[in-house]
MARLUM-504736 format. One record per residue (C-alpha): x, y, z. Coordinates in steps of 0.25 Angstrom, whole numbers, padded with zeros to 4 digits. Each point is the difference from the previous one (the first is absolute). Layout:
// MARLUM-504736
REC,x,y,z
REC,X,Y,Z
...
END
This chain:
// MARLUM-504736
REC,x,y,z
REC,-0094,-0024,0005
REC,0013,-0009,0009
REC,0009,0009,0008
REC,0012,-0001,-0002
REC,0014,-0001,0009
REC,0016,0002,-0001
REC,0007,-0012,0006
REC,0013,-0001,-0007
REC,0010,0007,-0005
REC,0014,0002,-0005
REC,0009,0009,-0006
REC,0015,0002,-0009
REC,0003,0016,0003
REC,0013,0009,0000
REC,-0002,0001,0014
REC,-0002,-0015,0005
REC,-0003,-0012,-0007
REC,-0014,-0007,0009
REC,-0010,0008,0005
REC,0008,0004,0015
REC,0014,0004,-0004
REC,-0008,0010,-0010
REC,-0010,0006,0009
REC,0013,-0002,0012
REC,0007,0010,-0011
REC,-0013,0009,-0001
REC,-0003,0001,0017
REC,0016,0005,-0002
REC,-0003,0012,-0010
REC,0010,-0005,-0011
REC,0000,-0003,-0012
REC,0006,-0007,-0011
REC,0007,0010,-0010
REC,0014,-0005,-0005
REC,0008,0007,-0014
REC,-0003,-0011,-0012
REC,0008,-0013,0004
REC,-0008,-0007,-0012
REC,0008,0006,-0011
REC,0007,0011,-0005
REC,-0009,0014,0002
REC,0011,0011,-0001
REC,-0006,0005,-0011
REC,-0013,0000,0001
REC,-0009,0009,0009
REC,-0002,-0009,0010
REC,0011,-0007,0008
REC,-0011,-0003,0013
REC,-0009,-0011,0002
REC,-0007,-0010,0011
REC,0005,-0015,-0004
REC,-0003,-0012,0006
REC,0015,-0001,0008
REC,0004,-0015,0003
REC,-0012,-0009,-0007
REC,0004,-0014,-0003
REC,-0010,-0006,-0009
REC,0002,-0017,0002
REC,-0001,0005,0014
REC,-0016,0000,-0002
REC,-0004,-0008,-0011
REC,0007,-0013,-0010
REC,0014,0005,-0006
REC,-0004,-0008,-0014
REC,-0014,0010,0002
REC,0007,0015,0007
REC,0009,-0001,-0015
REC,-0013,-0001,-0009
REC,-0004,0013,0007
REC,0004,0013,-0001
REC,0001,0010,0014
REC,-0013,0005,-0001
REC,-0005,-0015,0002
REC,0009,-0004,0006
REC,-0006,0012,0013
REC,-0014,-0005,-0004
REC,0004,-0014,0006
REC,0009,0001,0012
REC,-0012,0010,0002
REC,-0008,-0009,0001
REC,0005,-0011,0008
REC,0002,0007,0009
REC,-0015,0003,0001
REC,-0004,-0011,-0002
REC,0006,-0005,0012
REC,-0004,0011,0011
REC,-0013,-0003,-0007
REC,0000,-0015,0004
REC,-0003,-0003,-0014
REC,0000,-0015,-0001
REC,-0006,-0003,-0018
REC,0000,-0014,0002
REC,-0013,0002,0009
REC,-0004,0012,-0006
REC,-0009,-0001,-0016
REC,0012,0004,-0009
REC,-0013,0007,-0010
REC,-0004,0006,0013
REC,0014,0008,0002
REC,0003,0011,-0009
REC,0013,0011,-0004
REC,0000,0012,-0005
REC,0012,0006,0001
REC,0005,0010,-0010
REC,0011,0009,-0006
REC,0001,0013,-0008
REC,0011,-0005,-0008
REC,0006,-0012,0000
REC,0013,-0002,-0005
REC,0008,0009,-0005
REC,0014,-0004,0001
REC,-0004,-0014,-0007
REC,-0005,0009,-0009
REC,0015,0009,0000
REC,0007,-0013,-0001
REC,-0007,-0009,-0012
REC,-0002,0013,-0010
REC,0017,0002,0003
REC,0002,-0014,-0003
REC,-0009,0000,-0013
REC,0008,0014,-0005
REC,0014,-0009,0004
REC,-0001,-0013,-0003
REC,-0016,-0002,-0008
REC,-0014,-0006,0000
REC,0005,-0012,0004
REC,0008,0005,0012
REC,-0012,0005,0009
REC,-0005,-0008,0014
REC,-0013,-0009,-0005
REC,-0004,0002,0013
REC,0000,0015,-0002
REC,-0014,0004,0000
REC,-0005,-0010,0011
REC,0008,0007,0009
REC,-0003,0016,-0006
REC,-0013,-0002,0002
REC,-0006,0007,0011
REC,-0010,-0011,0000
REC,0012,-0010,0005
REC,-0001,0006,0016
REC,-0014,-0006,0000
REC,0002,-0011,-0007
REC,0014,-0005,0010
REC,-0007,0003,0012
REC,-0012,-0009,-0005
REC,0011,-0011,-0005
REC,0006,-0001,0012
REC,-0009,0001,0009
REC,-0012,-0008,-0007
REC,-0012,0009,-0001
REC,-0009,-0006,-0013
REC,-0008,0012,0003
REC,-0003,0016,-0006
REC,0013,0004,-0003
REC,0002,0017,-0002
REC,0010,0009,-0005
REC,-0006,0011,0001
REC,0009,0011,-0006
REC,-0001,0015,0003
REC,0013,0006,0002
REC,0001,0005,0011
REC,-0014,-0002,0007
REC,0005,-0017,-0004
REC,-0002,-0004,0014
REC,-0009,0005,0007
REC,-0011,-0001,-0015
REC,0005,-0017,0003
REC,-0004,0002,0015
REC,-0013,0007,-0003
REC,-0003,-0013,-0013
REC,0005,-0010,0011
REC,-0008,0005,0010
REC,-0014,0003,-0009
REC,0001,-0015,-0004
REC,-0002,-0006,0013
REC,-0012,0009,0004
REC,-0006,-0004,-0012
REC,0002,-0014,0000
REC,0013,-0005,-0009
REC,0010,-0003,0011
REC,0002,-0004,0012
REC,0013,0003,0002
REC,0010,0009,-0010
REC,0012,0005,0000
REC,0002,0015,-0002
REC,0011,0010,-0002
REC,0009,0007,-0010
REC,0014,-0004,-0005
REC,0012,0008,-0005
REC,0013,0000,-0006
REC,0005,0012,-0010
REC,0013,0007,0005
REC,0009,-0003,-0016
REC,0006,0012,-0007
REC,-0017,0000,-0008
REC,-0006,-0001,0012
REC,0009,0012,0004
REC,0002,0007,-0011
REC,-0017,-0001,-0006
REC,-0003,0007,0014
REC,0010,0010,0001
REC,-0003,0004,-0014
REC,-0014,0002,0004
REC,0003,0007,0012
REC,-0005,-0008,0008
REC,0012,-0004,0009
REC,0009,0009,0013
REC,0011,0007,-0004
REC,0005,0000,0011
REC,0014,-0008,0004
REC,-0001,0002,0014
REC,-0008,-0014,0008
REC,-0005,0008,0011
REC,-0008,0011,-0009
REC,-0005,-0008,-0013
REC,-0014,-0004,0002
REC,-0006,0013,0008
REC,-0013,-0004,-0002
REC,-0009,0015,0007
REC,0012,0010,-0001
REC,0002,0011,-0010
REC,0012,-0005,-0003
REC,-0004,-0013,-0009
REC,0007,-0004,-0014
REC,-0009,-0016,0001
REC,0002,-0012,0002
REC,0011,-0010,0005
REC,-0002,-0013,-0007
REC,-0004,-0011,0008
REC,-0001,-0017,-0001
REC,-0007,-0010,0006
REC,-0012,-0008,0002
REC,-0011,-0002,0012
REC,-0009,-0011,0001
REC,-0011,-0001,0009
REC,-0013,-0011,0001
REC,-0013,0004,-0001
REC,-0011,-0008,0006
REC,-0014,-0003,0001
REC,-0001,-0001,0014
REC,-0007,-0009,0003
REC,0010,-0006,-0007
REC,0011,0002,0008
REC,-0007,-0002,0012
REC,-0008,-0014,-0004
REC,0019,-0003,0002
REC,0001,0008,0011
REC,0007,0012,-0007
REC,0008,0011,0006
REC,-0006,0012,-0003
REC,0008,0013,-0004
REC,-0011,0009,-0008
REC,-0013,0002,-0004
REC,-0001,0006,-0016
REC,-0011,0006,0002
REC,-0002,0011,-0013
REC,0006,0002,-0015
REC,-0003,0010,-0010
REC,0008,0004,-0014
REC,-0003,0009,-0009
REC,0010,0007,-0012
REC,0002,0013,-0003
REC,-0003,-0001,-0014
REC,0011,0016,0000
REC,0014,-0005,-0004
REC,0008,-0011,-0001
REC,0011,0004,0012
REC,-0005,0009,0008
REC,-0012,0001,0007
REC,-0013,0009,0000
REC,0003,0013,0006
REC,-0012,0001,0010
REC,0001,-0014,0003
REC,-0013,-0005,-0001
REC,0004,-0014,-0008
REC,0007,-0002,0014
REC,-0010,0005,0011
REC,-0012,-0007,-0010
REC,0009,-0012,0005
REC,0003,0004,0015
REC,-0013,0002,0001
REC,-0009,-0014,-0004
REC,0011,-0006,0007
REC,-0004,0004,0010
REC,-0016,0001,-0003
REC,0001,-0015,0000
REC,0006,-0003,0011
REC,-0013,0006,0006
REC,0010,0008,0010
REC,0000,0016,0002
REC,0008,0009,-0009
REC,0004,0007,0013
REC,0002,-0017,0006
REC,0013,0002,-0009
REC,0012,0006,0007
REC,0014,-0006,-0006
REC,0002,-0002,-0016
REC,0013,-0004,-0008
REC,0003,0008,-0010
REC,0002,-0004,-0016
REC,0013,0013,0006
REC,0008,-0002,-0012
REC,0006,0013,0002
REC,0000,0006,-0013
REC,-0008,0013,-0003
REC,-0011,-0004,-0005
REC,-0003,-0012,0007
REC,0002,0006,0018
REC,-0008,0011,-0007
REC,-0012,-0006,-0007
REC,-0001,-0012,0011
REC,-0002,0012,0013
REC,-0011,0007,-0009
REC,-0008,-0013,-0002
REC,0001,-0004,0013
REC,-0004,0015,0005
REC,-0012,-0004,-0010
REC,-0002,-0012,0005
REC,-0002,0002,0014
REC,0000,0016,0001
REC,0003,0009,0014
REC,0003,-0016,0005
REC,0012,0002,-0007
REC,0009,0005,0008
REC,-0004,-0009,0013
REC,0006,-0012,-0008
REC,0011,-0005,0000
REC,0009,-0002,-0015
REC,0014,-0007,-0001
REC,0008,-0004,-0012
REC,0005,-0016,0003
REC,0008,0004,-0017
REC,0009,0011,0008
REC,0007,-0013,0008
REC,-0002,-0010,-0013
REC,-0001,0009,-0013
REC,-0010,-0003,-0010
REC,-0002,-0015,-0003
REC,-0007,0000,-0008
REC,-0010,-0010,-0004
REC,0004,-0007,0015
REC,-0002,0014,0007
REC,-0014,-0001,0002
REC,0004,-0014,0006
REC,0008,0002,0010
REC,-0007,0015,0005
REC,-0013,-0012,0001
REC,0010,-0008,0009
REC,0004,0014,0008
REC,-0014,0005,0003
REC,-0002,-0015,0006
REC,0014,-0001,0009
REC,-0004,0016,0006
REC,-0012,-0005,0005
REC,0003,-0012,0004
REC,0012,0010,0008
REC,-0009,0012,0003
REC,0012,0011,-0009
REC,0000,0007,-0012
REC,0014,0001,-0006
REC,0005,0014,-0003
REC,0001,0004,-0015
REC,0016,0002,0002
REC,0007,0012,-0008
REC,-0012,0008,0002
REC,0007,0014,0007
REC,-0010,0011,-0011
REC,-0011,-0002,-0003
REC,-0005,0009,-0012
REC,-0011,0009,0002
REC,-0014,-0006,-0005
REC,0005,-0015,0006
REC,-0007,0004,0014
REC,-0003,-0014,0005
REC,0007,-0008,0011
REC,0008,-0009,-0006
REC,0009,-0004,0011
REC,0011,0008,0000
REC,0013,-0003,0009
REC,-0005,-0012,0007
REC,-0010,-0013,0001
REC,-0009,0001,0006
REC,-0008,-0008,0013
REC,-0015,-0001,-0004
REC,-0012,-0012,0001
REC,-0003,-0002,-0014
REC,-0014,-0005,-0003
REC,0000,0002,-0015
REC,0010,0003,-0008
REC,-0001,0005,-0018
REC,0011,-0003,-0008
REC,0000,0008,-0017
REC,0008,-0006,-0010
REC,0002,0012,-0012
REC,0006,-0006,-0014
REC,0003,0006,-0013
REC,-0013,-0002,-0011
REC,-0010,0006,0012
REC,0000,-0011,0006
REC,-0007,0002,0017
REC,-0001,-0010,0012
REC,-0002,-0002,0012
REC,0000,-0009,0010
REC,-0008,0003,0015
REC,0003,-0010,0011
REC,-0005,-0001,0014
REC,0004,-0010,0013
REC,-0005,-0011,0001
REC,-0010,-0002,0010
REC,-0010,-0010,0000
END
């Protein structure tokens, strides 16, 4: 199996439109929560979201191309641009059929469905936008990124709800390991803070009803009442180690393990015993050759829902035993909310930055841990900590579990 390294990263988030701005806010312990501004949510059960602010698509891509994309695709193309630039990847010097794309979206565009359905009802079927379908379908993030940058290799759209971003990176990692590609742009993207999106998740009782941006997304806290919907994109450049070295690329980290399982239990709830998620974590660590005791940090899925935080904690204990009490565990969603299909990708970027800067961020808003939630969730403030490994978890509706292990790069 070929070694796989990270050579570039790009992010569009509720706390910054590039990786540096985003992680500076993470280190400072800030948050991206505001009252929903994209529509009048006064009659909805959820009033707070983590919206991307100040994004102007034409600053990242051709204006005409941007008009044929919905925000989830625009965010992906913009994040990919930053990642490509950091990696110094010059497609004129690459075999385009050896450079692929694995960028997923959990939902695609609900907004265009809302808008075109209204036209259908009010003006008839002949007024529906002929581009509705290619603007709506979730594979168009990968499609548009491939078109924008001339990526002619394997092009994937993994859709596993909230595990999409992590699975997308994991499958890209596998593609390079096994020789299907030399380079993969990988990650996730999402933008569905819109009436039907918020109403649907609220009807499922998944969203927080808090109107206080300071106490809305509070993973592992006994007062948690649901997640806060976020939006954005994270894209990373994964590369065969020898390919990266041959072109003189700066290596940010190495991907060394990937585990994926299914709970086969319930359409929304994780398995109560945590076995599925625990197995994914174990497989990721075992693949790396590391001992379970070598892993000192987990970026948890940590959604701030009752079931996730409880069952994920059980899974960590099941996977790591007594060592779980020695580990640092945090939730990035405490600051940027739940980016759904983009969550795992942005959290992967967070892990790489934490390794680079020897800093594990706080789980913001955590004040009163629930009784059974008795691990070290990095409460109160972030900690300076040298990390050799970072394990990132994502769990999706339908029972999808994904864990990916990142290691500080060394020859």
